[in-house]
PDB file with SEQRES, HELIX, SHEET and CRYST1 records, atoms N, CA, C and O in Angstrom:
SEQRES   1 A   54  MET LYS ILE SER CYS VAL VAL VAL ALA TYR ASN SER SER          
SEQRES   2 A   54  ALA THR ILE MET LYS CYS LEU ASP SER VAL PHE SER GLN          
SEQRES   3 A   54  SER TYR SER ASP LYS GLU VAL PHE VAL VAL ASP ASN GLY          
SEQRES   4 A   54  SER SER ASP GLY ILE ALA ASP ILE ALA ARG PRO GLY ILE          
SEQRES   5 A   54  ARG LYS                                                      
HELIX    1 AA1 ILE A   16  PHE A   24  1                                   9    
HELIX    2 AA2 ILE A   44  ILE A   52  1                                   9    
SHEET    1 AA1 2 ILE A   3  ALA A   9  0                                        
SHEET    2 AA1 2 LYS A  31  ASP A  37  1                                        
CRYST1    1.000    1.000    1.000  90.00  90.00  90.00 P 1           1          
ATOM      1  N   MET A   1      19.335   1.813  31.744  1.00  0.00           N  
ATOM      2  CA  MET A   1      20.072   0.994  30.826  1.00  0.00           C  
ATOM      3  C   MET A   1      19.085   0.230  29.946  1.00  0.00           C  
ATOM      4  O   MET A   1      18.113  -0.341  30.440  1.00  0.00           O  
ATOM      5  N   LYS A   2      19.343   0.224  28.638  1.00  0.00           N  
ATOM      6  CA  LYS A   2      18.486  -0.481  27.686  1.00  0.00           C  
ATOM      7  C   LYS A   2      18.978  -1.916  27.511  1.00  0.00           C  
ATOM      8  O   LYS A   2      20.179  -2.176  27.438  1.00  0.00           O  
ATOM      9  N   ILE A   3      18.028  -2.828  27.446  1.00  0.00           N  
ATOM     10  CA  ILE A   3      18.325  -4.219  27.188  1.00  0.00           C  
ATOM     11  C   ILE A   3      17.974  -4.511  25.723  1.00  0.00           C  
ATOM     12  O   ILE A   3      16.910  -4.121  25.243  1.00  0.00           O  
ATOM     13  N   SER A   4      18.872  -5.192  25.031  1.00  0.00           N  
ATOM     14  CA  SER A   4      18.618  -5.606  23.651  1.00  0.00           C  
ATOM     15  C   SER A   4      18.453  -7.094  23.623  1.00  0.00           C  
ATOM     16  O   SER A   4      19.237  -7.837  24.214  1.00  0.00           O  
ATOM     17  N   CYS A   5      17.410  -7.533  22.920  1.00  0.00           N  
ATOM     18  CA  CYS A   5      17.158  -8.967  22.754  1.00  0.00           C  
ATOM     19  C   CYS A   5      17.199  -9.279  21.257  1.00  0.00           C  
ATOM     20  O   CYS A   5      16.482  -8.668  20.464  1.00  0.00           O  
ATOM     21  N   VAL A   6      18.024 -10.213  20.893  1.00  0.00           N  
ATOM     22  CA  VAL A   6      18.144 -10.649  19.507  1.00  0.00           C  
ATOM     23  C   VAL A   6      17.551 -12.068  19.376  1.00  0.00           C  
ATOM     24  O   VAL A   6      18.014 -13.003  20.028  1.00  0.00           O  
ATOM     25  N   VAL A   7      16.557 -12.206  18.554  1.00  0.00           N  
ATOM     26  CA  VAL A   7      15.945 -13.514  18.317  1.00  0.00           C  
ATOM     27  C   VAL A   7      16.309 -13.942  16.910  1.00  0.00           C  
ATOM     28  O   VAL A   7      15.916 -13.294  15.940  1.00  0.00           O  
ATOM     29  N   VAL A   8      17.048 -15.016  16.795  1.00  0.00           N  
ATOM     30  CA  VAL A   8      17.445 -15.556  15.505  1.00  0.00           C  
ATOM     31  C   VAL A   8      16.466 -16.683  15.163  1.00  0.00           C  
ATOM     32  O   VAL A   8      16.297 -17.632  15.929  1.00  0.00           O  
ATOM     33  N   ALA A   9      15.828 -16.556  14.000  1.00  0.00           N  
ATOM     34  CA  ALA A   9      14.757 -17.528  13.686  1.00  0.00           C  
ATOM     35  C   ALA A   9      14.986 -18.138  12.313  1.00  0.00           C  
ATOM     36  O   ALA A   9      15.460 -17.483  11.385  1.00  0.00           O  
ATOM     37  N   TYR A  10      14.632 -19.418  12.215  1.00  0.00           N  
ATOM     38  CA  TYR A  10      14.678 -20.106  10.930  1.00  0.00           C  
ATOM     39  C   TYR A  10      13.492 -21.059  10.876  1.00  0.00           C  
ATOM     40  O   TYR A  10      13.447 -22.044  11.613  1.00  0.00           O  
ATOM     41  N   ASN A  11      12.546 -20.770  10.017  1.00  0.00           N  
ATOM     42  CA  ASN A  11      11.347 -21.598   9.870  1.00  0.00           C  
ATOM     43  C   ASN A  11      10.695 -21.913  11.214  1.00  0.00           C  
ATOM     44  O   ASN A  11      10.377 -23.065  11.511  1.00  0.00           O  
ATOM     45  N   SER A  12      10.506 -20.891  12.005  1.00  0.00           N  
ATOM     46  CA  SER A  12       9.905 -21.074  13.331  1.00  0.00           C  
ATOM     47  C   SER A  12       8.594 -20.303  13.462  1.00  0.00           C  
ATOM     48  O   SER A  12       8.289 -19.749  14.518  1.00  0.00           O  
ATOM     49  N   SER A  13       7.824 -20.276  12.373  1.00  0.00           N  
ATOM     50  CA  SER A  13       6.571 -19.508  12.391  1.00  0.00           C  
ATOM     51  C   SER A  13       5.588 -20.069  13.427  1.00  0.00           C  
ATOM     52  O   SER A  13       4.721 -19.338  13.906  1.00  0.00           O  
ATOM     53  N   ALA A  14       5.706 -21.326  13.770  1.00  0.00           N  
ATOM     54  CA  ALA A  14       4.797 -21.939  14.753  1.00  0.00           C  
ATOM     55  C   ALA A  14       5.062 -21.446  16.168  1.00  0.00           C  
ATOM     56  O   ALA A  14       4.173 -21.515  17.016  1.00  0.00           O  
ATOM     57  N   THR A  15       6.279 -20.944  16.443  1.00  0.00           N  
ATOM     58  CA  THR A  15       6.643 -20.594  17.807  1.00  0.00           C  
ATOM     59  C   THR A  15       7.104 -19.162  17.992  1.00  0.00           C  
ATOM     60  O   THR A  15       7.350 -18.753  19.127  1.00  0.00           O  
ATOM     61  N   ILE A  16       7.234 -18.377  16.923  1.00  0.00           N  
ATOM     62  CA  ILE A  16       7.818 -17.039  17.059  1.00  0.00           C  
ATOM     63  C   ILE A  16       6.938 -16.124  17.912  1.00  0.00           C  
ATOM     64  O   ILE A  16       7.477 -15.337  18.690  1.00  0.00           O  
ATOM     65  N   MET A  17       5.621 -16.190  17.803  1.00  0.00           N  
ATOM     66  CA  MET A  17       4.772 -15.320  18.613  1.00  0.00           C  
ATOM     67  C   MET A  17       4.871 -15.659  20.080  1.00  0.00           C  
ATOM     68  O   MET A  17       4.847 -14.757  20.917  1.00  0.00           O  
ATOM     69  N   LYS A  18       4.983 -16.938  20.423  1.00  0.00           N  
ATOM     70  CA  LYS A  18       5.164 -17.346  21.814  1.00  0.00           C  
ATOM     71  C   LYS A  18       6.459 -16.750  22.357  1.00  0.00           C  
ATOM     72  O   LYS A  18       6.508 -16.272  23.490  1.00  0.00           O  
ATOM     73  N   CYS A  19       7.506 -16.786  21.533  1.00  0.00           N  
ATOM     74  CA  CYS A  19       8.784 -16.211  21.938  1.00  0.00           C  
ATOM     75  C   CYS A  19       8.678 -14.700  22.151  1.00  0.00           C  
ATOM     76  O   CYS A  19       9.150 -14.185  23.165  1.00  0.00           O  
ATOM     77  N   LEU A  20       8.062 -13.987  21.203  1.00  0.00           N  
ATOM     78  CA  LEU A  20       7.923 -12.539  21.328  1.00  0.00           C  
ATOM     79  C   LEU A  20       7.031 -12.168  22.494  1.00  0.00           C  
ATOM     80  O   LEU A  20       7.326 -11.218  23.219  1.00  0.00           O  
ATOM     81  N   ASP A  21       5.963 -12.889  22.684  1.00  0.00           N  
ATOM     82  CA  ASP A  21       5.065 -12.628  23.853  1.00  0.00           C  
ATOM     83  C   ASP A  21       5.858 -12.775  25.133  1.00  0.00           C  
ATOM     84  O   ASP A  21       5.667 -11.984  26.056  1.00  0.00           O  
ATOM     85  N   SER A  22       6.731 -13.748  25.224  1.00  0.00           N  
ATOM     86  CA  SER A  22       7.554 -13.948  26.419  1.00  0.00           C  
ATOM     87  C   SER A  22       8.502 -12.781  26.635  1.00  0.00           C  
ATOM     88  O   SER A  22       8.651 -12.296  27.757  1.00  0.00           O  
ATOM     89  N   VAL A  23       9.136 -12.334  25.579  1.00  0.00           N  
ATOM     90  CA  VAL A  23      10.047 -11.188  25.697  1.00  0.00           C  
ATOM     91  C   VAL A  23       9.300  -9.952  26.151  1.00  0.00           C  
ATOM     92  O   VAL A  23       9.741  -9.269  27.074  1.00  0.00           O  
ATOM     93  N   PHE A  24       8.176  -9.652  25.520  1.00  0.00           N  
ATOM     94  CA  PHE A  24       7.447  -8.422  25.828  1.00  0.00           C  
ATOM     95  C   PHE A  24       6.704  -8.497  27.165  1.00  0.00           C  
ATOM     96  O   PHE A  24       6.293  -7.459  27.683  1.00  0.00           O  
ATOM     97  N   SER A  25       6.524  -9.665  27.729  1.00  0.00           N  
ATOM     98  CA  SER A  25       5.852  -9.780  29.011  1.00  0.00           C  
ATOM     99  C   SER A  25       6.791  -9.560  30.209  1.00  0.00           C  
ATOM    100  O   SER A  25       6.336  -9.517  31.352  1.00  0.00           O  
ATOM    101  N   GLN A  26       8.081  -9.423  29.953  1.00  0.00           N  
ATOM    102  CA  GLN A  26       9.026  -9.160  31.006  1.00  0.00           C  
ATOM    103  C   GLN A  26       8.772  -7.797  31.620  1.00  0.00           C  
ATOM    104  O   GLN A  26       8.321  -6.887  30.924  1.00  0.00           O  
ATOM    105  N   SER A  27       9.042  -7.636  32.875  1.00  0.00           N  
ATOM    106  CA  SER A  27       8.721  -6.394  33.587  1.00  0.00           C  
ATOM    107  C   SER A  27       9.662  -5.249  33.232  1.00  0.00           C  
ATOM    108  O   SER A  27       9.297  -4.087  33.410  1.00  0.00           O  
ATOM    109  N   TYR A  28      10.835  -5.536  32.745  1.00  0.00           N  
ATOM    110  CA  TYR A  28      11.788  -4.466  32.394  1.00  0.00           C  
ATOM    111  C   TYR A  28      11.250  -3.762  31.144  1.00  0.00           C  
ATOM    112  O   TYR A  28      11.002  -4.409  30.127  1.00  0.00           O  
ATOM    113  N   SER A  29      11.074  -2.456  31.218  1.00  0.00           N  
ATOM    114  CA  SER A  29      10.411  -1.742  30.120  1.00  0.00           C  
ATOM    115  C   SER A  29      11.332  -1.157  29.091  1.00  0.00           C  
ATOM    116  O   SER A  29      10.905  -0.936  27.957  1.00  0.00           O  
ATOM    117  N   ASP A  30      12.596  -0.890  29.430  1.00  0.00           N  
ATOM    118  CA  ASP A  30      13.500  -0.248  28.481  1.00  0.00           C  
ATOM    119  C   ASP A  30      14.234  -1.303  27.686  1.00  0.00           C  
ATOM    120  O   ASP A  30      15.366  -1.670  28.001  1.00  0.00           O  
ATOM    121  N   LYS A  31      13.554  -1.796  26.623  1.00  0.00           N  
ATOM    122  CA  LYS A  31      14.152  -2.872  25.843  1.00  0.00           C  
ATOM    123  C   LYS A  31      13.900  -2.658  24.378  1.00  0.00           C  
ATOM    124  O   LYS A  31      12.980  -1.948  23.974  1.00  0.00           O  
ATOM    125  N   GLU A  32      14.749  -3.297  23.583  1.00  0.00           N  
ATOM    126  CA  GLU A  32      14.570  -3.323  22.163  1.00  0.00           C  
ATOM    127  C   GLU A  32      14.711  -4.767  21.706  1.00  0.00           C  
ATOM    128  O   GLU A  32      15.484  -5.544  22.266  1.00  0.00           O  
ATOM    129  N   VAL A  33      13.941  -5.108  20.667  1.00  0.00           N  
ATOM    130  CA  VAL A  33      13.954  -6.510  20.191  1.00  0.00           C  
ATOM    131  C   VAL A  33      14.232  -6.535  18.697  1.00  0.00           C  
ATOM    132  O   VAL A  33      13.618  -5.809  17.916  1.00  0.00           O  
ATOM    133  N   PHE A  34      15.162  -7.380  18.329  1.00  0.00           N  
ATOM    134  CA  PHE A  34      15.504  -7.589  16.938  1.00  0.00           C  
ATOM    135  C   PHE A  34      15.207  -9.065  16.568  1.00  0.00           C  
ATOM    136  O   PHE A  34      15.647  -9.988  17.253  1.00  0.00           O  
ATOM    137  N   VAL A  35      14.481  -9.248  15.515  1.00  0.00           N  
ATOM    138  CA  VAL A  35      14.248 -10.601  15.007  1.00  0.00           C  
ATOM    139  C   VAL A  35      15.024 -10.731  13.699  1.00  0.00           C  
ATOM    140  O   VAL A  35      14.820  -9.970  12.752  1.00  0.00           O  
ATOM    141  N   VAL A  36      15.902 -11.700  13.677  1.00  0.00           N  
ATOM    142  CA  VAL A  36      16.724 -11.964  12.496  1.00  0.00           C  
ATOM    143  C   VAL A  36      16.160 -13.213  11.810  1.00  0.00           C  
ATOM    144  O   VAL A  36      16.206 -14.314  12.360  1.00  0.00           O  
ATOM    145  N   ASP A  37      15.631 -13.022  10.610  1.00  0.00           N  
ATOM    146  CA  ASP A  37      15.121 -14.126   9.829  1.00  0.00           C  
ATOM    147  C   ASP A  37      16.252 -14.688   8.999  1.00  0.00           C  
ATOM    148  O   ASP A  37      16.753 -14.019   8.096  1.00  0.00           O  
ATOM    149  N   ASN A  38      16.653 -15.890   9.287  1.00  0.00           N  
ATOM    150  CA  ASN A  38      17.822 -16.491   8.666  1.00  0.00           C  
ATOM    151  C   ASN A  38      17.450 -17.275   7.399  1.00  0.00           C  
ATOM    152  O   ASN A  38      17.835 -18.434   7.248  1.00  0.00           O  
ATOM    153  N   GLY A  39      16.702 -16.639   6.497  1.00  0.00           N  
ATOM    154  CA  GLY A  39      16.340 -17.255   5.233  1.00  0.00           C  
ATOM    155  C   GLY A  39      15.193 -18.221   5.301  1.00  0.00           C  
ATOM    156  O   GLY A  39      15.170 -19.198   4.553  1.00  0.00           O  
ATOM    157  N   SER A  40      14.248 -17.984   6.166  1.00  0.00           N  
ATOM    158  CA  SER A  40      13.112 -18.889   6.359  1.00  0.00           C  
ATOM    159  C   SER A  40      12.264 -18.932   5.093  1.00  0.00           C  
ATOM    160  O   SER A  40      12.267 -17.999   4.289  1.00  0.00           O  
ATOM    161  N   SER A  41      11.557 -20.011   4.940  1.00  0.00           N  
ATOM    162  CA  SER A  41      10.617 -20.188   3.807  1.00  0.00           C  
ATOM    163  C   SER A  41       9.180 -20.350   4.295  1.00  0.00           C  
ATOM    164  O   SER A  41       8.298 -20.734   3.526  1.00  0.00           O  
ATOM    165  N   ASP A  42       8.944 -20.052   5.595  1.00  0.00           N  
ATOM    166  CA  ASP A  42       7.590 -20.242   6.143  1.00  0.00           C  
ATOM    167  C   ASP A  42       6.869 -18.967   6.461  1.00  0.00           C  
ATOM    168  O   ASP A  42       5.899 -18.998   7.219  1.00  0.00           O  
ATOM    169  N   GLY A  43       7.292 -17.833   5.916  1.00  0.00           N  
ATOM    170  CA  GLY A  43       6.591 -16.567   6.133  1.00  0.00           C  
ATOM    171  C   GLY A  43       6.734 -15.983   7.521  1.00  0.00           C  
ATOM    172  O   GLY A  43       5.856 -15.245   7.969  1.00  0.00           O  
ATOM    173  N   ILE A  44       7.796 -16.288   8.202  1.00  0.00           N  
ATOM    174  CA  ILE A  44       7.967 -15.840   9.554  1.00  0.00           C  
ATOM    175  C   ILE A  44       7.991 -14.321   9.703  1.00  0.00           C  
ATOM    176  O   ILE A  44       7.532 -13.785  10.712  1.00  0.00           O  
ATOM    177  N   ALA A  45       8.528 -13.628   8.695  1.00  0.00           N  
ATOM    178  CA  ALA A  45       8.587 -12.147   8.779  1.00  0.00           C  
ATOM    179  C   ALA A  45       7.174 -11.567   8.847  1.00  0.00           C  
ATOM    180  O   ALA A  45       6.926 -10.656   9.637  1.00  0.00           O  
ATOM    181  N   ASP A  46       6.274 -12.060   8.061  1.00  0.00           N  
ATOM    182  CA  ASP A  46       4.874 -11.580   8.068  1.00  0.00           C  
ATOM    183  C   ASP A  46       4.189 -11.910   9.379  1.00  0.00           C  
ATOM    184  O   ASP A  46       3.320 -11.161   9.825  1.00  0.00           O  
ATOM    185  N   ILE A  47       4.558 -13.006  10.000  1.00  0.00           N  
ATOM    186  CA  ILE A  47       3.941 -13.405  11.256  1.00  0.00           C  
ATOM    187  C   ILE A  47       4.533 -12.604  12.415  1.00  0.00           C  
ATOM    188  O   ILE A  47       3.793 -12.200  13.312  1.00  0.00           O  
ATOM    189  N   ALA A  48       5.802 -12.371  12.420  1.00  0.00           N  
ATOM    190  CA  ALA A  48       6.491 -11.715  13.517  1.00  0.00           C  
ATOM    191  C   ALA A  48       6.288 -10.185  13.524  1.00  0.00           C  
ATOM    192  O   ALA A  48       6.288  -9.564  14.586  1.00  0.00           O  
ATOM    193  N   ARG A  49       6.119  -9.596  12.351  1.00  0.00           N  
ATOM    194  CA  ARG A  49       6.035  -8.126  12.260  1.00  0.00           C  
ATOM    195  C   ARG A  49       4.988  -7.526  13.189  1.00  0.00           C  
ATOM    196  O   ARG A  49       5.313  -6.583  13.909  1.00  0.00           O  
ATOM    197  N   PRO A  50       3.743  -8.020  13.215  1.00  0.00           N  
ATOM    198  CA  PRO A  50       2.777  -7.423  14.141  1.00  0.00           C  
ATOM    199  C   PRO A  50       3.142  -7.603  15.606  1.00  0.00           C  
ATOM    200  O   PRO A  50       2.815  -6.755  16.436  1.00  0.00           O  
ATOM    201  N   GLY A  51       3.816  -8.701  15.928  1.00  0.00           N  
ATOM    202  CA  GLY A  51       4.247  -8.944  17.319  1.00  0.00           C  
ATOM    203  C   GLY A  51       5.309  -7.971  17.770  1.00  0.00           C  
ATOM    204  O   GLY A  51       5.390  -7.655  18.958  1.00  0.00           O  
ATOM    205  N   ILE A  52       6.123  -7.491  16.858  1.00  0.00           N  
ATOM    206  CA  ILE A  52       7.162  -6.553  17.205  1.00  0.00           C  
ATOM    207  C   ILE A  52       6.627  -5.142  17.369  1.00  0.00           C  
ATOM    208  O   ILE A  52       7.190  -4.355  18.130  1.00  0.00           O  
ATOM    209  N   ARG A  53       5.578  -4.815  16.685  1.00  0.00           N  
ATOM    210  CA  ARG A  53       5.043  -3.442  16.715  1.00  0.00           C  
ATOM    211  C   ARG A  53       4.108  -3.208  17.902  1.00  0.00           C  
ATOM    212  O   ARG A  53       3.274  -2.304  17.851  1.00  0.00           O  
ATOM    213  N   LYS A  54       4.223  -3.969  18.925  1.00  0.00           N  
ATOM    214  CA  LYS A  54       3.367  -3.796  20.109  1.00  0.00           C  
ATOM    215  C   LYS A  54       3.636  -2.483  20.763  1.00  0.00           C  
ATOM    216  O   LYS A  54       3.013  -2.158  21.774  1.00  0.00           O  
TER     217      LYS A  54                                                      
END                                                                             
């Protein structure tokens, strides 16, 4: 069974990598992660993109 994780973010560039690291450090391997940028103005998409491509 696949687990889906949806992270909704708004101007959280300071903490998004900590959040993604936590999700990817879980032992369950069959997972997908979606980050929804809710109109941020702090460049969160550019920061989160490398974290998602692990």
